[in-house]
PAZAPA-4460 file (N, C-alpha, C; in steps of 0.05 Angstrom, whole numbers, plus 32768, in hexadecimal, padded with zeros to 4 digits):
% residues 311
    n_x    n_y    n_z   ca_x   ca_y   ca_z    c_x    c_y    c_z   seq   type   mol
   8941   8939   85C9   892D   8929   85D8   8937   890C   85DC     1      M     A
   8935   8901   85F4   893F   88E7   85F9   892F   88D2   85EB     2      S     A
   893C   88BD   85E1   892E   88A6   85D4   892E   888E   85E6     3      S     A
   8938   8892   85FF   8939   887B   8612   891D   8876   861D     4      V     A
   8915   885D   861E   88FB   8855   8629   8901   8843   8642     5      S     A
   88EE   8843   8654   88F1   8834   866D   88E8   8817   8667     6      V     A
   88F9   8803   866C   88F1   87E7   8668   88DB   87E0   867B     7      P     A
   88C6   87D3   8671   88B0   87C9   8681   88AC   87AB   867B     8      I     A
   88AC   879B   8690   88A7   877E   868C   888D   8777   869B     9      T     A
   887F   8764   8690   8865   875B   869A   8865   873E   86A1    10      Y     A
   8857   8736   86B5   8852   8719   86B8   883E   8711   86A3    11      T     A
   883D   86F7   869D   882C   86EE   8687   880E   86F3   868E    12      E     A
   8807   86F0   86A7   87EB   86F5   86AF   87E3   8712   86AA    13      E     A
   87F4   8725   86B2   87ED   8741   86AE   87ED   8748   8691    14      V     A
   8801   873F   8682   8803   8745   8665   87EA   873B   8656    15      R     A
   87E1   8723   865C   87C9   8718   864F   87B0   8728   8657    16      E     A
   87AE   872F   8670   8796   873E   8679   8795   8759   866B    17      A     A
   87AB   8767   8669   87AB   8781   865B   87A5   877E   863E    18      L     A
   87B0   8769   8631   87AC   8764   8615   878E   875E   860F    19      H     A
   8782   8750   8622   8766   8748   861E   8752   875D   8628    20      E     A
   875C   8773   8633   874B   8789   863D   873D   8783   8657    21      G     A
   8748   876F   8666   873D   8769   8680   8746   877C   8696    22      R     A
   8738   877D   86AC   873F   878F   86C1   8759   8788   86CF    23      A     A
   876A   879B   86D3   8784   8797   86E1   8786   87AD   86F6    24      V     A
   878F   87A6   870E   8794   87B9   8724   87B1   87B8   872C    25      V     A
   87BE   87CF   872B   87DA   87D1   8733   87DC   87D3   8752    26      A     A
   87F1   87C8   875D   87F6   87C9   877A   8813   87D1   877F    27      L     A
   8819   87DD   8795   8834   87E5   879C   8843   87CE   87A9    28      E     A
   885D   87CE   87A7   886D   87B9   87B3   887A   87C2   87CD    29      S     A
   8877   87DB   87D4   8882   87E5   87ED   8877   87D7   8805    30      N     A
   885E   87CE   8803   8851   87C0   881A   885F   87A5   881F    31      V     A
   886E   879B   880B   887C   8782   880F   8896   8787   881E    32      I     A
   88A5   879B   8816   88C0   87A0   8820   88C0   87B1   8839    33      T     A
   88AC   87C2   883D   88AD   87D5   8854   8894   87D3   8865    34      H     A
   8889   87BB   8865   8871   87B6   8876   8878   87A3   888C    35      G     A
   886B   878C   888C   886E   8778   88A0   8888   8768   889C    36      L     A
   8892   875B   88B0   88AA   874A   88AD   88A4   8731   889D    37      P     A
   88B9   8724   8892   88B6   870B   8883   88AF   86F4   8897    38      Y     A
   889D   86E2   8890   888F   86DE   8877   8874   86EB   8875    39      P     A
   886C   86FB   888A   8852   8707   888B   884E   871B   8874    40      D     A
   8864   8728   886C   8862   873B   8856   885B   872E   883B    41      N     A
   8867   8716   8837   8861   8707   881E   8845   86FD   881F    42      A     A
   883C   86F4   8835   8820   86EA   8838   880C   8700   8834    43      A     A
   8812   8718   883E   8801   872F   883A   87FF   8737   881D    44      T     A
   8815   8737   880F   8815   873D   87F2   8803   872A   87E3    45      A     A
   8804   8711   87EA   87F3   86FD   87DC   87D5   8702   87E3    46      R     A
   87D0   8709   87FB   87B4   870F   8803   87A9   8727   87F4    47      K     A
   87B9   873B   87F1   87B0   8753   87E2   87AB   874C   87C5    48      V     A
   87BC   873C   87B9   87B8   8734   879D   879F   8723   879B    49      E     A
   879B   8711   87AE   8783   8700   87AF   8769   8711   87B1    50      D     A
   876B   8727   87C0   8754   8739   87C3   874D   8747   87A9    51      A     A
   8761   874F   8799   875C   875A   877F   874E   8746   876D    52      V     A
   8758   872D   876E   874B   8718   875E   872F   8712   8767    53      R     A
   872A   8713   8781   870F   870F   878B   86FC   8725   8781    54      A     A
   8707   873D   877C   86F7   8752   8771   86F2   8750   8753    55      G     A
   8700   873E   8746   86FB   8739   8729   8711   8744   8717    56      G     A
   8728   874C   8722   873D   8758   8711   8757   8748   8715    57      A     A
   876B   874F   8704   8785   8743   8706   8798   8755   8715    58      V     A
   87A6   874C   8729   87B8   875D   8738   87D3   8760   8729    59      P     A
   87DF   8777   872B   87F9   877D   871F   880A   878C   8734    60      A     A
   8818   877D   8745   882A   8789   8759   8842   8793   874A    61      T     A
   884A   87AC   874F   885F   87B9   873F   8878   87BC   8750    62      I     A
   888F   87B7   8743   88A9   87BB   8750   88BD   87C4   873B    63      C     A
   88D5   87CA   8743   88EB   87D0   8731   8901   87BC   8736    64      I     A
   890B   87B1   8720   8921   879D   8723   892F   879A   8708    65      D     A
   894A   8798   870A   8959   8793   86F2   8957   87AA   86DD    66      G     A
   8953   87C2   86E6   8952   87D9   86D4   8938   87DB   86C5    67      G     A
   8923   87CD   86CF   8909   87CE   86C2   88F3   87D0   86D6    68      A     A
   88DC   87DA   86CD   88C4   87DA   86DD   88B7   87BF   86D9    69      I     A
   88B2   87B1   86EF   88A6   8797   86EE   8888   879A   86F5    70      R     A
   8877   8793   86E2   885A   8795   86E6   884F   877A   86EB    71      V     A
   8849   8774   8704   8842   8759   870C   885A   874B   8718    72      G     A
   8857   8740   872F   886D   8732   873D   8866   8714   8740    73      M     A
   8879   8703   8738   8875   86E6   873C   8877   86DF   8759    74      T     A
   8870   86C6   875F   8873   86BC   877B   8890   86BE   8784    75      E     A
   88A2   86B8   8772   88BF   86BA   8779   88C7   86D7   877E    76      A     A
   88BC   86EA   876E   88C2   8706   8771   88B9   8710   878D    77      D     A
   88A1   8708   8794   8896   8710   87AE   88A7   8705   87C5    78      V     A
   88AE   86EC   87C3   88BF   86E0   87D8   88DA   86EE   87DA    79      E     A
   88E6   86F5   87C3   8900   8702   87C4   88FE   871E   87D0    80      R     A
   88EA   872D   87C7   88E7   8748   87D2   88DF   8748   87F0    81      F     A
   88D1   8733   87F8   88C8   8731   8814   88DF   872A   8826    82      A     A
   88F2   871A   881C   8907   870F   882D   8922   871D   882B    83      S     A
   8926   872D   8815   8940   873A   8810   8940   8755   881F    84      L     A
   8952   8759   8832   8953   8772   8840   8960   8788   882F    85      P     A
   8959   87A1   8835   8966   87B8   8829   895B   87C1   880E    86      G     A
   8945   87B5   8805   8939   87BF   87EB   892E   87DB   87F0    87      I     A
   8936   87EE   87E1   892E   880A   87E6   8911   880F   87DF    88      P     A
   8905   8822   87ED   88EA   882C   87E7   88EE   8841   87D0    89      K     A
   88E0   883E   87BA   88E4   884F   87A3   88CB   885F   879D    90      V     A
   88CD   887A   87A2   88B8   888B   879A   88BC   8894   877D    91      S     A
   88AA   88A5   8773   88AC   88AD   8757   88C6   88BB   8750    92      S     A
   88D0   88CB   8763   88E9   88DA   875E   8902   88C8   875D    93      R     A
   8900   88B0   876A   8916   889E   876B   8918   888B   8754    94      D     A
   8903   8888   8744   8901   8874   8730   8918   8875   871B    95      M     A
   891F   888C   8710   8934   888C   86FC   894F   8882   8707    96      P     A
   8955   8889   8720   896E   8881   872C   896F   8863   8730    97      V     A
   895A   8858   873C   8958   883B   8741   8958   882B   8727    98      V     A
   894A   8835   8713   894A   8827   86F9   8966   8827   86ED    99      L     A
   8974   883E   86EF   898E   8840   86E3   89A2   882E   86F1   100      A     A
   899F   882A   870B   89B2   881A   871A   89AD   87FC   8716   101      R     A
   8994   87F5   870F   898E   87D9   8709   8987   87C8   8720   102      G     A
   8985   87D3   8738   897F   87C3   874F   8961   87C2   8754   103      G     A
   8959   87B3   8769   893D   87B1   8770   8932   87CA   877E   104      P     A
   8919   87CF   877C   890C   87E5   878A   88EF   87DF   878E   105      G     A
   88E5   87E7   87A5   88C9   87E3   87AC   88B9   87FD   87A7   106      A     A
   88A4   87FB   8797   8896   8813   8790   8882   881C   87A5   107      T     A
   8880   8837   87A8   886C   8843   87B9   8853   884A   87A9   108      T     A
   8841   8858   87B5   8829   8861   87A7   8831   8871   878E   109      V     A
   8841   8886   8792   8848   8898   877D   8856   888A   8765   110      A     A
   886A   8879   876B   8878   886C   8756   8868   8856   8749   111      S     A
   8856   8849   8758   8845   8835   874D   8831   8841   8739   112      S     A
   8827   8859   873F   8815   8867   872D   8823   886E   8713   113      V     A
   883C   8878   8715   884C   887E   86FD   884F   8864   86EC   114      V     A
   8857   884F   86F9   885D   8836   86EB   8843   882A   86DF   115      A     A
   882D   882B   86EE   8814   8820   86E4   880B   882E   86CB   116      A     A
   880D   8849   86CB   8804   8858   86B3   8816   8851   869B   117      E     A
   8830   884F   869F   8842   8847   8689   883B   882B   867F   118      L     A
   8832   881A   8691   882C   87FE   8689   8810   87FB   867D   119      A     A
   8801   8810   867C   87E6   880E   8671   87D1   8804   8684   120      G     A
   87D5   8807   869E   87C2   87FF   86B2   87B3   8817   86BC   121      I     A
   8799   8814   86BF   8788   882B   86C6   8780   882D   86E3   122      R     A
   8785   8817   86F3   877B   8816   870F   8793   880F   8721   123      W     A
   8792   881C   8739   87A7   8817   874D   8799   8816   8768   124      F     A
   87A3   8804   877A   8798   8802   8795   87AE   8805   87A9   125      S     A
   87A8   8814   87BE   87BA   8816   87D5   87AA   8819   87EF   126      S     A
   87B5   8810   8805   87A6   8813   881E   87A1   8830   8825   127      A     A
   87B6   8840   8822   87B3   885D   8828   87C7   886D   8818   128      G     A
   87C0   8885   8811   87D1   8897   8802   87E0   88AA   8816   129      I     A
   87F5   88B6   880C   8802   88CB   881B   87F2   88E4   8819   130      G     A
   87F9   88F8   8829   87E9   8911   8828   87F9   8929   8832   131      G     A
   87EB   893D   883A   87F8   8955   8845   87FE   8950   8862   132      V     A
   8816   8953   886A   881E   894D   8886   8816   8964   8899   133      H     A
   8812   895D   88B2   880C   8972   88C6   8823   8985   88C8   134      R     A
   881D   899F   88C8   8832   89B3   88C9   883E   89B9   88AE   135      G     A
   8831   89B0   8898   883C   89B5   887D   883E   89D2   8876   136      A     A
   882F   89E3   8884   8830   89FF   887F   884C   8A0A   8884   137      Q     A
   885B   89FD   8896   8877   8A05   889B   888B   89F3   888E   138      E     A
   8885   89D9   888B   8898   89C6   8882   8896   89C0   8864   139      T     A
   887F   89C7   8858   887A   89C0   883B   887A   89A2   8837   140      F     A
   8874   8992   884B   8875   8975   8849   885B   896B   883D   141      D     A
   885B   8966   8823   8844   895B   8815   884D   8942   8806   142      V     A
   883F   892D   8809   8846   8913   87FE   8848   8915   87DF   143      S     A
   885B   8906   87D4   885E   8905   87B7   8846   88F6   87AA   144      S     A
   8837   88E7   87BB   881F   88DA   87B0   880C   88EF   87A5   145      D     A
   8808   8904   87B4   87F5   8919   87AB   87FF   8926   8792   146      L     A
   8819   892C   8791   8825   8938   8779   8820   8926   8761   147      I     A
   8825   890C   8764   8822   88FA   874D   8806   88F7   8744   148      Q     A
   87F3   88FA   8756   87D7   88F9   874E   87CF   8910   873B   149      F     A
   87DF   8925   873C   87D9   893C   8729   87E5   8937   870E   150      T     A
   87F5   8921   870B   8803   891C   86F2   87FD   8901   86E5   151      R     A
   87F0   88EF   86F3   87EB   88D4   86E8   87CD   88CF   86E7   152      S     A
   87C4   88C3   86D1   87A7   88BF   86CD   879E   88A3   86D5   153      R     A
   879E   889E   86EF   8795   8884   86F8   877D   8887   870B   154      L     A
   876E   8871   870D   8759   886F   8722   8767   8862   873A   155      A     A
   8767   8870   8750   8775   8867   8768   8761   8861   877E   156      V     A
   8761   8848   8787   874F   883F   879C   875F   883D   87B6   157      V     A
   8755   8849   87CC   8764   8849   87E5   8750   884D   87FC   158      C     A
   875B   884C   8814   874B   8851   882C   8752   886C   8837   159      A     A
   8755   8880   8826   875C   889B   882E   877A   889C   8836   160      G     A
   877F   88AA   884B   879B   88AE   8855   879C   88AC   8873   161      A     A
   87B3   88A7   887E   87B6   88A4   889B   87AF   88BE   88AA   162      K     A
   87A3   88BA   88C1   879A   88D1   88D1   87B1   88E1   88DD   163      M     A
   87CA   88D7   88DB   87E1   88E6   88E4   87E6   88FE   88D2   164      I     A
   87DA   88FD   88BA   87DD   8913   88A7   87C8   8928   88AC   165      L     A
   87CA   893F   889E   87B5   8954   88A0   87A2   894D   8889   166      D     A
   878C   8940   8890   877B   8936   887B   8769   894C   886F   167      L     A
   8764   8960   887E   8756   8978   8873   8766   8985   885D   168      G     A
   8780   8989   8862   8791   8996   884E   8796   8983   8837   169      L     A
   8796   8969   883D   8799   8955   8827   8782   8957   8813   170      T     A
   876A   8959   881E   8752   895C   880C   8753   8977   87FE   171      L     A
   875C   898C   880B   875F   89A6   87FE   8772   89A5   87E7   172      E     A
   8789   8997   87EB   879D   8994   87D6   8791   8986   87BE   173      Y     A
   8783   8970   87C3   8777   8961   87AD   8762   8972   879E   174      L     A
   8753   8982   87AD   873F   8994   87A0   874D   89A9   878F   175      E     A
   8762   89B5   8799   8770   89CA   878B   877B   89C0   8770   176      T     A
   8784   89A7   8770   8790   899B   8758   877D   898A   8748   177      H     A
   8763   898E   874E   874D   8982   873D   874F   8964   873C   178      C     A
   8756   8957   8752   8756   893A   8753   873B   8932   875F   179      V     A
   872A   8924   8750   8710   891C   875B   8714   8909   8773   180      P     A
   8704   890C   8788   8704   88FA   879F   86E8   88F0   87A2   181      V     A
   86E4   88D6   879F   86C9   88CA   87A1   86CA   88B4   87B6   182      V     A
   86B7   88B5   87C8   86B5   88A0   87DC   86A3   888A   87D1   183      A     A
   86AC   8872   87D2   869D   885B   87C8   868E   884F   87DF   184      Y     A
   8673   8851   87DE   8661   8846   87F2   8667   8851   880E   185      R     A
   866E   886A   8810   8673   8877   882A   866F   8895   8826   186      S     A
   8669   88A3   883C   8666   88C0   883A   8680   88CE   8840   187      D     A
   8692   88C2   8850   86A9   88D0   885B   86C3   88C8   884C   188      D     A
   86D7   88D9   884E   86F2   88D3   8846   86FE   88C3   885C   189      F     A
   8706   88AA   8857   8710   8899   886D   872D   88A0   8874   190      P     A
   8736   8896   888A   8751   889B   8894   875F   8881   8899   191      A     A
   8765   8873   8883   8774   885A   8884   8765   8845   8893   192      F     A
   876D   883D   88AB   875F   8828   88BA   8749   8834   88CB   193      Y     A
   8744   884E   88C9   872C   885B   88D5   8718   8860   88BF   194      C     A
   86FF   885A   88C5   86EA   885C   88B0   86E4   8879   88A8   195      R     A
   86EA   888B   88B9   86E6   88A8   88B2   86FC   88B9   88BC   196      T     A
   8702   88CE   88AE   8716   88E2   88B5   8708   88FA   88C3   197      S     A
   86ED   88FA   88C3   86DF   8911   88CC   86D9   8925   88B6   198      G     A
   86E2   891E   889E   86DD   8930   8886   86CA   8921   8873   199      H     A
   86B6   8930   8869   86A4   8924   8855   86B3   8923   883A   200      R     A
   86AD   890E   882B   86B9   890B   8810   86AA   891F   87FE   201      A     A
   86B7   8929   87EA   86AA   893C   87D7   8693   892E   87C8   202      P     A
   8696   8914   87C2   8681   8906   87B3   867F   88EA   87BE   203      H     A
   8667   88DF   87BB   8662   88C2   87C1   8654   88B5   87AA   204      R     A
   865F   889D   87A2   8652   888C   878E   8652   8870   8798   205      I     A
   863A   8863   8797   8637   8848   87A1   8637   8833   878A   206      D     A
   862F   883B   8773   862C   8829   875C   8647   8826   874D   207      D     A
   8650   880D   874A   866A   8809   873D   866B   8812   8720   208      E     A
   8656   880E   8711   8655   8816   86F5   8655   8834   86F3   209      T     A
   8646   8842   8705   8646   885F   8705   8662   886A   870B   210      A     A
   866F   885D   871E   868A   8866   8725   869D   8862   870D   211      L     A
   869A   884B   86FF   86AB   8846   86E8   86A6   885C   86D2   212      A     A
   868D   8863   86CF   8686   8878   86BB   8692   8893   86C4   213      R     A
   8693   8899   86DE   869F   88B1   86E7   86BD   88B2   86E1   214      A     A
   86CB   889B   86E5   86E7   8899   86DF   86EC   889E   86C1   215      V     A
   86DB   8893   86B0   86DD   8897   8693   86D8   88B4   868C   216      E     A
   86C4   88C0   8698   86BD   88DC   8693   86D4   88EF   869A   217      A     A
   86E1   88E9   86B0   86F8   88F9   86B9   870E   88F8   86A4   218      H     A
   8713   88E1   869A   8727   88DD   8685   871F   88EB   866B   219      R     A
   8706   88E8   8664   86FC   88F5   864B   86FD   8913   864C   220      A     A
   86FB   891E   8664   86FD   893B   8667   8719   8946   8663   221      L     A
   872C   8934   8660   8748   893C   865B   8758   8943   8673   222      G     A
   874E   893C   868B   875D   8943   86A3   8777   8932   86A5   223      S     A
   878D   893E   86AD   87A6   892E   86B0   87A9   8921   86CB   224      P     A
   8795   8923   86DC   8798   891A   86F8   878C   88FE   86FC   225      T     A
   8793   88F3   8713   8787   88D9   871B   876A   88DE   8725   226      S     A
   875C   88C8   872A   8741   88C8   8734   8742   88B7   874E   227      F     A
   873E   88C4   8765   8741   88B7   877F   8727   88AD   8789   228      L     A
   8727   8893   878F   870F   8885   879A   8716   887B   87B6   229      I     A
   8706   8881   87C9   870B   8878   87E4   86F6   8863   87ED   230      T     A
   8700   8850   87FC   86EE   883B   8807   86F7   8835   8823   231      T     A
   86E5   8836   8837   86ED   8832   8852   86F2   8815   8859   232      P     A
   8703   8810   886D   8707   87F5   8877   86ED   87EB   8883   233      V     A
   86E9   87D1   8884   86D1   87C6   8890   86CF   87CE   88AD   234      R     A
   86B6   87D2   88B6   86B2   87DB   88D1   86BE   87C9   88E6   235      E     A
   86BD   87AF   88E2   86C8   879C   88F5   86E7   879D   88F6   236      E     A
   86F3   87A8   88E2   8711   87A9   88E1   871C   87C5   88E8   237      D     A
   870A   87D9   88EB   8712   87F4   88EF   871C   87FA   890B   238      A     A
   872D   880F   890D   8735   881A   8926   8726   8834   892A   239      V     A
   871D   8839   8943   870C   8851   8949   871C   886A   8943   240      D     A
   8711   887C   8933   871F   8894   892B   8723   88A7   8943   241      S     A
   8710   88A8   8956   8714   88B9   896D   872B   88B0   897E   242      A     A
   872F   8896   8980   8745   888B   898F   8760   8892   8982   243      E     A
   8761   888F   8968   8779   8896   8959   877F   88B3   895B   244      V     A
   876B   88C4   8957   876F   88E1   8958   8779   88EA   8973   245      D     A
   876F   88DE   8989   8778   88E5   89A4   8795   88DD   89A7   246      A     A
   879D   88C6   899D   87B9   88BE   899F   87CB   88D0   898F   247      A     A
   87C2   88D9   8978   87D2   88EC   8968   87D5   8906   8975   248      I     A
   87C0   8911   8981   87C1   892B   898F   87D5   892A   89A6   249      R     A
   87D5   8914   89B5   87E8   8912   89CB   8804   890F   89C0   250      E     A
   8808   8901   89AA   8822   88FD   899F   882D   8917   8993   251      A     A
   881C   8927   8987   8825   8940   897C   8830   8953   8992   252      V     A
   8821   8953   89A8   882A   8963   89BF   8845   8959   89CA   253      T     A
   8847   893E   89CC   8860   8932   89D6   8877   8937   89C3   254      A     A
   8871   8936   89A9   8886   893A   8994   8891   8957   8996   255      A     A
   887F   896A   8999   8888   8986   899C   8899   898A   89B4   256      A     A
   8892   897C   89CA   88A2   897E   89E3   88BD   8971   89DF   257      R     A
   88BE   895B   89D0   88D7   894D   89CC   88E8   8957   89B4   258      D     A
   88DD   896B   89A6   88EC   8976   898F   88EC   8965   8977   259      G     A
   88D8   8954   8974   88D6   8943   895C   88C6   8952   8946   260      V     A
   88D2   8952   892E   88C5   8960   8918   88CD   8953   88FD   261      S     A
   88C3   895E   88E7   88CA   8954   88CD   88C2   8937   88C9   262      G     A
   88D3   8928   88BA   88CD   890C   88B5   88CC   88FB   88CE   263      Q     A
   88DA   8903   88E3   88D9   88F5   88FC   88BE   88F6   8909   264      G     A
   88AE   890B   8903   8894   890E   8910   8881   88F8   8906   265      L     A
   8882   88F2   88EC   8870   88DE   88E1   8874   88C3   88F0   266      T     A
   888D   88BA   88F2   8893   88A1   8900   888B   88A2   891D   267      K     A
   888F   88B9   8929   8888   88BD   8945   886A   88B9   8949   268      Y     A
   885A   88C5   8938   883D   88C4   893A   8833   88A8   8934   269      L     A
   883F   889A   8920   8836   887F   891A   883C   886C   8931   270      M     A
   8853   886F   893D   8859   885E   8955   8845   8863   896B   271      R     A
   883D   887C   896F   882A   8883   8984   880F   8876   897F   272      A     A
   8806   8876   8966   87EC   8869   895F   87EE   884B   8963   273      V     A
   8804   883F   895B   8807   8822   895E   8806   881B   897C   274      D     A
   8813   882B   898D   8814   8826   89A9   87F8   8829   89B6   275      A     A
   87EA   883E   89AD   87D0   8845   89B8   87BB   8830   89B1   276      A     A
   87BE   8822   899B   87AA   880E   8992   87B2   87F2   8999   277      T     A
   87C8   87EF   89A8   87D2   87D4   89B0   87D5   87C1   8999   278      D     A
   87DF   87CB   8983   87E3   87BA   896C   87CB   87B5   8959   279      G     A
   87B4   87C0   8961   879C   87BC   8950   87A0   87CA   8936   280      R     A
   87AF   87E0   8935   87B3   87EF   891C   87C2   87DE   8908   281      S     A
   87D5   87CD   8910   87E4   87BC   88FE   87D1   87A8   88F1   282      A     A
   87BF   879C   8900   87AC   8789   88F5   8799   8797   88E2   283      K     A
   8790   87AF   88E9   877E   87BE   88D8   878C   87C6   88BE   284      A     A
   87A6   87CB   88C0   87B5   87D2   88A8   87B3   87BD   8892   285      N     A
   87B6   87A4   889A   87B3   878D   8888   8797   878C   887C   286      M     A
   8783   8791   888D   8768   8790   8884   8762   87A5   886F   287      A     A
   876E   87BD   8873   876A   87D3   8860   8775   87CC   8845   288      V     A
   878C   87BF   8844   8798   87B7   882B   8785   87A6   881A   289      L     A
   8779   8792   8828   8768   877F   881A   874D   878D   8812   290      A     A
   8742   879D   8824   8729   87AB   881E   872C   87BC   8805   291      T     A
   8741   87CC   8803   8745   87DD   87EC   874A   87CD   87D3   292      C     A
   875A   87B8   87D5   8761   87A8   87BE   8748   879A   87B2   293      A     A
   8736   8790   87C3   871E   8783   87BA   870C   8797   87AC   294      E     A
   8709   87AF   87B8   86F8   87C4   87AC   8704   87CC   8792   295      A     A
   871E   87D0   8790   872B   87D8   8777   8726   87C3   8761   296      A     A
   8727   87A9   8769   8722   8794   8756   8705   8795   874B   297      G     A
   86F2   879A   875D   86D6   879C   8754   86D2   87B4   8742   298      R     A
   86DD   87CB   8749   86D9   87E3   873A   86E7   87E2   871F   299      L     A
   86FF   87D6   871F   870E   87D3   8705   86FE   87C0   86F3   300      A     A
   86F3   87AB   86FE   86E3   8798   86EE   86CA   87A6   86E3   301      A     A
   86BD   87B6   86F2   86A6   87C5   86E8   86AF   87D9   86D2   302      A     A
   86C6   87E4   86D6   86D1   87F7   86C2   86D6   87E9   86A8   303      H     A
   86E0   87D0   86A9   86E6   87C2   8690   86CD   87BB   8681   304      S     A
   86B6   87B8   868E   869D   87B1   8680   8693   87C8   866F   305      T     A
   869C   87E1   8675   8693   87F7   8664   86AA   8800   8651   306      I     A
   86BD   87ED   864E   86D2   87F2   863A   86E8   8804   8644   307      G     A
   86EC   8805   865E   8700   8818   8669   8719   880B   8674   308      G     A
   871F   87F2   866E   8736   87E4   867A   8750   87ED   866E   309      A     A
   8751   87F1   8654   876A   87F8   8646   8771   8815   864A   310      A     A
   878B   881B   864C   8793   8837   864F   8792   8845   8634   311      A     A
***
């Protein structure tokens, strides 16, 4: 049996918060390196962290650097990751290789969840999770995010998943693997910057303390899975789901005609949605990040009041 442990370093703010049992919310760093161009990406990262603080929790943006998992990024870290080209996107399967090589890596949902659990953090926020892709019956294309949710015990706050995915099958997958899905102050499972996917959420809880108790009960029952909490983007920031769905349907037909499939299909559909919304989807994307982060901060803070902050 290996005696090697993964090095984990913390910023002073995060270390103190965990030691004192205060609420901490983990964030992914992929939004810095693979989102907006510099300096907008750095500014967005700060806004997301500020939203967590506004909710009453301490943000811990996670990255990999120097052969270690970095839990919390300094201002200098954010600037470097935002401006340095070529930093790879690191999913959970890539973590051992990137750690061994010693270079920088930006964490995705799946790898951030792994790192957060190792670091003793109970809450994670993301704008949207991956899911089951359209046509997965033939391609077996299922996001590693879903796989990791069956293995890591975190409360994950998000705005559902993008409508370019098969959201019905995504919910089926989560049900099959006993991952609770609870809509916070909404009836529907949202679709990223669309307030609804057209699918009802399995459960709805409006009270923050009740939701915190549900997270604790899930853990007490011995489940090895994450607890998924969805919160929709604000109505004034949302993109109409019917408009997005129509653009996707047209793009799927065009992709089949043009012979686009596999990983290329996802990019093809995303470009089609961006074009159909005249850039409104990009603005809504930023709004979703902040909405989820603020909600995660509030929920994590409520969780800490019932003694549930520490892992």
